[in-house]
ROMARVEX-568463 format. One record per residue (C-alpha): residue number from 0; residue in three letters; x negated, y negated, z negated. Coordinates in steps of 0.25 Angstrom, whole numbers. Layout:
residues N
<pt NUM; ALA; <X; Y; Z>>
...
end
This chain:
residues 293
<pt 0; MET; <29; -286; 195>>
<pt 1; LYS; <15; -283; 189>>
<pt 2; THR; <21; -281; 175>>
<pt 3; ALA; <32; -272; 181>>
<pt 4; LYS; <22; -263; 189>>
<pt 5; SER; <13; -262; 176>>
<pt 6; SER; <25; -257; 168>>
<pt 7; LEU; <29; -247; 179>>
<pt 8; PHE; <14; -242; 178>>
<pt 9; LEU; <14; -241; 163>>
<pt 10; LEU; <27; -233; 162>>
<pt 11; PRO; <21; -220; 168>>
<pt 12; LEU; <9; -221; 160>>
<pt 13; LEU; <17; -223; 147>>
<pt 14; GLY; <25; -211; 151>>
<pt 15; LEU; <12; -202; 153>>
<pt 16; ALA; <7; -207; 139>>
<pt 17; LEU; <20; -203; 132>>
<pt 18; LEU; <20; -190; 139>>
<pt 19; ALA; <6; -187; 135>>
<pt 20; GLY; <9; -191; 121>>
<pt 21; CYS; <21; -181; 121>>
<pt 22; ASN; <12; -170; 127>>
<pt 23; LYS; <2; -172; 116>>
<pt 24; SER; <12; -172; 105>>
<pt 25; GLU; <18; -158; 111>>
<pt 26; GLU; <4; -152; 112>>
<pt 27; ALA; <-1; -156; 98>>
<pt 28; PRO; <5; -144; 90>>
<pt 29; LYS; <-3; -134; 100>>
<pt 30; PRO; <-16; -133; 92>>
<pt 31; LYS; <-7; -130; 79>>
<pt 32; VAL; <0; -119; 87>>
<pt 33; ALA; <-13; -113; 92>>
<pt 34; SER; <-18; -113; 78>>
<pt 35; GLU; <-6; -106; 72>>
<pt 36; SER; <-7; -95; 83>>
<pt 37; ALA; <-22; -93; 80>>
<pt 38; ALA; <-19; -91; 65>>
<pt 39; PRO; <-22; -77; 61>>
<pt 40; GLY; <-10; -68; 58>>
<pt 41; SER; <-9; -56; 48>>
<pt 42; TYR; <-17; -44; 49>>
<pt 43; LEU; <-5; -35; 52>>
<pt 44; ASP; <-1; -45; 63>>
<pt 45; LYS; <-15; -43; 69>>
<pt 46; ILE; <-13; -28; 69>>
<pt 47; LYS; <1; -29; 75>>
<pt 48; ALA; <-5; -39; 86>>
<pt 49; ARG; <-16; -28; 89>>
<pt 50; ASP; <-5; -18; 89>>
<pt 51; LYS; <-15; -8; 83>>
<pt 52; LEU; <-19; -4; 69>>
<pt 53; ILE; <-34; -1; 68>>
<pt 54; VAL; <-38; 10; 57>>
<pt 55; GLY; <-51; 16; 53>>
<pt 56; VAL; <-50; 31; 51>>
<pt 57; PHE; <-60; 43; 49>>
<pt 58; THR; <-61; 52; 60>>
<pt 59; ASP; <-68; 64; 52>>
<pt 60; LYS; <-61; 64; 39>>
<pt 61; PRO; <-50; 74; 40>>
<pt 62; PRO; <-39; 75; 35>>
<pt 63; PHE; <-39; 59; 34>>
<pt 64; GLY; <-45; 54; 47>>
<pt 65; PHE; <-50; 63; 59>>
<pt 66; VAL; <-49; 65; 74>>
<pt 67; ASP; <-42; 77; 78>>
<pt 68; GLU; <-45; 86; 90>>
<pt 69; ALA; <-37; 77; 99>>
<pt 70; GLY; <-46; 65; 95>>
<pt 71; ARG; <-34; 59; 87>>
<pt 72; TYR; <-36; 52; 74>>
<pt 73; VAL; <-28; 60; 63>>
<pt 74; GLY; <-28; 61; 48>>
<pt 75; PHE; <-22; 56; 36>>
<pt 76; ASP; <-28; 42; 37>>
<pt 77; THR; <-26; 41; 52>>
<pt 78; ASP; <-11; 44; 51>>
<pt 79; ILE; <-9; 33; 41>>
<pt 80; GLY; <-15; 24; 51>>
<pt 81; ARG; <-5; 28; 61>>
<pt 82; GLN; <6; 26; 51>>
<pt 83; PHE; <1; 12; 48>>
<pt 84; ALA; <1; 9; 63>>
<pt 85; LYS; <15; 14; 65>>
<pt 86; ASP; <20; 6; 53>>
<pt 87; LEU; <13; -7; 57>>
<pt 88; LEU; <13; -6; 72>>
<pt 89; GLY; <25; 3; 75>>
<pt 90; ASP; <16; 14; 81>>
<pt 91; GLU; <7; 24; 75>>
<pt 92; ASN; <-2; 24; 87>>
<pt 93; LYS; <-5; 9; 86>>
<pt 94; VAL; <-17; 12; 77>>
<pt 95; GLU; <-32; 13; 81>>
<pt 96; PHE; <-41; 22; 73>>
<pt 97; VAL; <-55; 18; 71>>
<pt 98; ALA; <-65; 29; 66>>
<pt 99; VAL; <-72; 25; 53>>
<pt 100; GLU; <-83; 31; 44>>
<pt 101; PRO; <-83; 29; 29>>
<pt 102; ALA; <-94; 19; 30>>
<pt 103; SER; <-87; 11; 41>>
<pt 104; ARG; <-73; 10; 35>>
<pt 105; ILE; <-75; -4; 28>>
<pt 106; PRO; <-84; -10; 39>>
<pt 107; PHE; <-73; -7; 49>>
<pt 108; LEU; <-63; -14; 41>>
<pt 109; GLN; <-72; -26; 38>>
<pt 110; SER; <-75; -28; 53>>
<pt 111; ASP; <-61; -27; 57>>
<pt 112; LYS; <-63; -14; 65>>
<pt 113; VAL; <-51; -8; 58>>
<pt 114; ASP; <-38; -13; 51>>
<pt 115; LEU; <-38; -2; 41>>
<pt 116; ILE; <-46; 10; 36>>
<pt 117; LEU; <-39; 23; 34>>
<pt 118; ALA; <-51; 31; 32>>
<pt 119; ASN; <-50; 38; 18>>
<pt 120; MET; <-57; 26; 11>>
<pt 121; THR; <-58; 28; -4>>
<pt 122; VAL; <-55; 15; -12>>
<pt 123; THR; <-68; 11; -20>>
<pt 124; PRO; <-71; -3; -27>>
<pt 125; GLU; <-82; -5; -17>>
<pt 126; ARG; <-73; -3; -5>>
<pt 127; LYS; <-62; -12; -11>>
<pt 128; GLU; <-72; -23; -10>>
<pt 129; ALA; <-73; -21; 5>>
<pt 130; VAL; <-59; -18; 10>>
<pt 131; GLU; <-44; -19; 6>>
<pt 132; PHE; <-39; -5; 2>>
<pt 133; THR; <-24; -2; 3>>
<pt 134; ASN; <-17; 7; -7>>
<pt 135; PRO; <-23; 21; -6>>
<pt 136; ASN; <-17; 33; 2>>
<pt 137; LEU; <-27; 44; -4>>
<pt 138; LYS; <-35; 47; -16>>
<pt 139; VAL; <-48; 54; -16>>
<pt 140; ALA; <-60; 59; -24>>
<pt 141; VAL; <-74; 61; -19>>
<pt 142; GLN; <-80; 75; -21>>
<pt 143; ALA; <-91; 83; -15>>
<pt 144; LEU; <-91; 95; -5>>
<pt 145; VAL; <-101; 106; -6>>
<pt 146; PRO; <-103; 119; 1>>
<pt 147; GLN; <-96; 131; -6>>
<pt 148; GLY; <-110; 138; -10>>
<pt 149; SER; <-116; 125; -15>>
<pt 150; SER; <-122; 125; -29>>
<pt 151; VAL; <-117; 111; -31>>
<pt 152; LYS; <-106; 112; -42>>
<pt 153; ASN; <-104; 98; -46>>
<pt 154; LEU; <-107; 83; -42>>
<pt 155; ASP; <-119; 83; -51>>
<pt 156; ASP; <-126; 94; -43>>
<pt 157; LEU; <-126; 84; -31>>
<pt 158; ALA; <-136; 75; -38>>
<pt 159; THR; <-147; 83; -32>>
<pt 160; ARG; <-141; 87; -19>>
<pt 161; THR; <-137; 80; -6>>
<pt 162; THR; <-123; 74; -6>>
<pt 163; ILE; <-117; 71; 8>>
<pt 164; VAL; <-108; 58; 9>>
<pt 165; THR; <-102; 50; 20>>
<pt 166; THR; <-107; 36; 20>>
<pt 167; GLY; <-97; 26; 15>>
<pt 168; THR; <-88; 36; 8>>
<pt 169; THR; <-84; 35; -7>>
<pt 170; ALA; <-93; 47; -10>>
<pt 171; ASP; <-105; 40; -3>>
<pt 172; ILE; <-102; 27; -11>>
<pt 173; TRP; <-99; 35; -24>>
<pt 174; LEU; <-112; 43; -24>>
<pt 175; THR; <-120; 32; -20>>
<pt 176; LYS; <-116; 24; -31>>
<pt 177; ASN; <-115; 34; -42>>
<pt 178; HIS; <-126; 44; -38>>
<pt 179; PRO; <-136; 36; -30>>
<pt 180; ASP; <-147; 46; -33>>
<pt 181; TRP; <-139; 57; -26>>
<pt 182; LYS; <-144; 61; -12>>
<pt 183; LEU; <-133; 57; -2>>
<pt 184; LEU; <-133; 61; 13>>
<pt 185; LYS; <-124; 52; 20>>
<pt 186; PHE; <-116; 53; 34>>
<pt 187; GLU; <-107; 43; 41>>
<pt 188; LYS; <-96; 53; 44>>
<pt 189; ASN; <-88; 63; 35>>
<pt 190; SER; <-90; 73; 46>>
<pt 191; GLU; <-105; 71; 46>>
<pt 192; SER; <-105; 73; 31>>
<pt 193; LEU; <-97; 86; 31>>
<pt 194; GLN; <-106; 91; 42>>
<pt 195; ALA; <-118; 88; 34>>
<pt 196; LEU; <-113; 96; 22>>
<pt 197; ALA; <-110; 108; 31>>
<pt 198; ASN; <-124; 107; 36>>
<pt 199; GLY; <-130; 107; 22>>
<pt 200; ARG; <-136; 93; 23>>
<pt 201; GLY; <-130; 90; 9>>
<pt 202; ASP; <-125; 97; -3>>
<pt 203; ALA; <-112; 91; -4>>
<pt 204; TYR; <-103; 81; 3>>
<pt 205; ALA; <-96; 70; -6>>
<pt 206; GLN; <-83; 64; 0>>
<pt 207; ASP; <-68; 62; -3>>
<pt 208; ASN; <-63; 75; -8>>
<pt 209; LEU; <-51; 76; 2>>
<pt 210; VAL; <-61; 77; 13>>
<pt 211; LEU; <-69; 87; 6>>
<pt 212; PHE; <-57; 96; 2>>
<pt 213; SER; <-53; 95; 17>>
<pt 214; TRP; <-67; 99; 22>>
<pt 215; ALA; <-69; 111; 11>>
<pt 216; LYS; <-55; 116; 16>>
<pt 217; GLN; <-59; 116; 31>>
<pt 218; ASN; <-73; 121; 29>>
<pt 219; PRO; <-74; 132; 19>>
<pt 220; GLY; <-87; 133; 11>>
<pt 221; TYR; <-86; 120; 4>>
<pt 222; ARG; <-81; 115; -10>>
<pt 223; VAL; <-78; 102; -16>>
<pt 224; LEU; <-84; 99; -29>>
<pt 225; ALA; <-74; 96; -40>>
<pt 226; GLN; <-80; 83; -46>>
<pt 227; THR; <-77; 70; -39>>
<pt 228; LEU; <-86; 58; -36>>
<pt 229; GLY; <-79; 47; -43>>
<pt 230; ALA; <-64; 46; -46>>
<pt 231; GLU; <-52; 49; -37>>
<pt 232; ALA; <-50; 36; -28>>
<pt 233; PRO; <-40; 31; -19>>
<pt 234; ILE; <-41; 31; -3>>
<pt 235; ALA; <-35; 19; 4>>
<pt 236; PRO; <-34; 12; 17>>
<pt 237; ALA; <-42; 0; 18>>
<pt 238; VAL; <-41; -14; 26>>
<pt 239; LYS; <-51; -25; 28>>
<pt 240; LYS; <-54; -33; 15>>
<pt 241; GLY; <-44; -44; 14>>
<pt 242; ASN; <-34; -38; 23>>
<pt 243; ILE; <-23; -38; 12>>
<pt 244; GLU; <-12; -39; 23>>
<pt 245; LEU; <-15; -25; 29>>
<pt 246; ARG; <-19; -19; 16>>
<pt 247; ASP; <-5; -23; 10>>
<pt 248; TRP; <2; -18; 23>>
<pt 249; VAL; <-5; -4; 21>>
<pt 250; ASN; <-1; -4; 6>>
<pt 251; THR; <13; -6; 10>>
<pt 252; GLU; <12; 4; 21>>
<pt 253; LEU; <6; 15; 12>>
<pt 254; ALA; <18; 12; 2>>
<pt 255; LYS; <28; 14; 13>>
<pt 256; LEU; <21; 27; 18>>
<pt 257; GLY; <21; 32; 3>>
<pt 258; GLU; <36; 31; 3>>
<pt 259; GLU; <36; 41; 15>>
<pt 260; LYS; <26; 50; 9>>
<pt 261; TYR; <18; 48; 21>>
<pt 262; LEU; <4; 51; 15>>
<pt 263; LEU; <10; 64; 10>>
<pt 264; LYS; <13; 68; 24>>
<pt 265; LEU; <-1; 65; 29>>
<pt 266; TYR; <-6; 73; 17>>
<pt 267; ASP; <2; 85; 22>>
<pt 268; GLN; <-2; 83; 36>>
<pt 269; TYR; <-17; 81; 34>>
<pt 270; VAL; <-22; 83; 20>>
<pt 271; ARG; <-14; 94; 13>>
<pt 272; LYS; <-21; 105; 22>>
<pt 273; GLU; <-35; 100; 18>>
<pt 274; LEU; <-33; 101; 3>>
<pt 275; SER; <-30; 113; -6>>
<pt 276; ASP; <-16; 117; -7>>
<pt 277; ASP; <-14; 112; -22>>
<pt 278; THR; <-18; 98; -18>>
<pt 279; LYS; <-8; 88; -22>>
<pt 280; PRO; <-5; 77; -11>>
<pt 281; GLU; <-5; 66; -22>>
<pt 282; SER; <-19; 69; -25>>
<pt 283; VAL; <-23; 65; -11>>
<pt 284; ILE; <-13; 55; -6>>
<pt 285; VAL; <-8; 41; -12>>
<pt 286; GLU; <6; 40; -6>>
<pt 287; GLY; <11; 25; -5>>
<pt 288; GLY; <-3; 20; -9>>
<pt 289; LYS; <0; 22; -24>>
<pt 290; TRP; <-14; 26; -30>>
<pt 291; GLN; <-14; 30; -44>>
<pt 292; GLY; <-28; 33; -49>>
end
């Protein structure tokens, strides 16, 4: 009887042990599943999960990036950002614009404050070390703007004058490297630099020629010196260094938009009226990302 009672007592215990063993076996894969779910996805998936593309743009550089009277971000670059959002997320309004200055463009990418920079950034060897440039969408040369009555006739005349530049621009970098003895007066914003020239605080303003042509047309009494500071160069969107996936997506997007002549439409909307009537669009825009220089 004692043996029978012991057996009856052991049966429930054995059952519990087997059940516990089964539960452990079933629970074993859980850490693996958790690990797989924590694995980082692609950068495009990150943007889609957020349901928003974050783009750094200028707010004071018409016709490329500026704020209109209604407080809306508009311009050549800004509209490209909206088109990117539409093609990636299905809605052109699923874009957040972040105001940048020339000197803050690269730091904003490096600190993940933006996914993409669409702020008129000229491709240079130094910048290529810090960011991933996509294929270009514009081409530009750096020139200098002076008052119409100025005695400055060419770049050499600026050697003994004060030249205004915006910090972090191609003009700032080029002059600092090639003419370290020239006197430069620097401002953080393009609008501040132009105002300084208007106020007579400097003899010339060196900047991308597209900006200068626009300013000279909108503000009679200024002229652009014919000589360029360095060679013509491409302008391109930029992403964080190492973000090959987003860079390649933008390149594919630019190629697709090129087939639709999308940049030409933006040129007609924003840029054409800012330049002389005989300016050829292909001297300004790079349709489809196909740079030949």
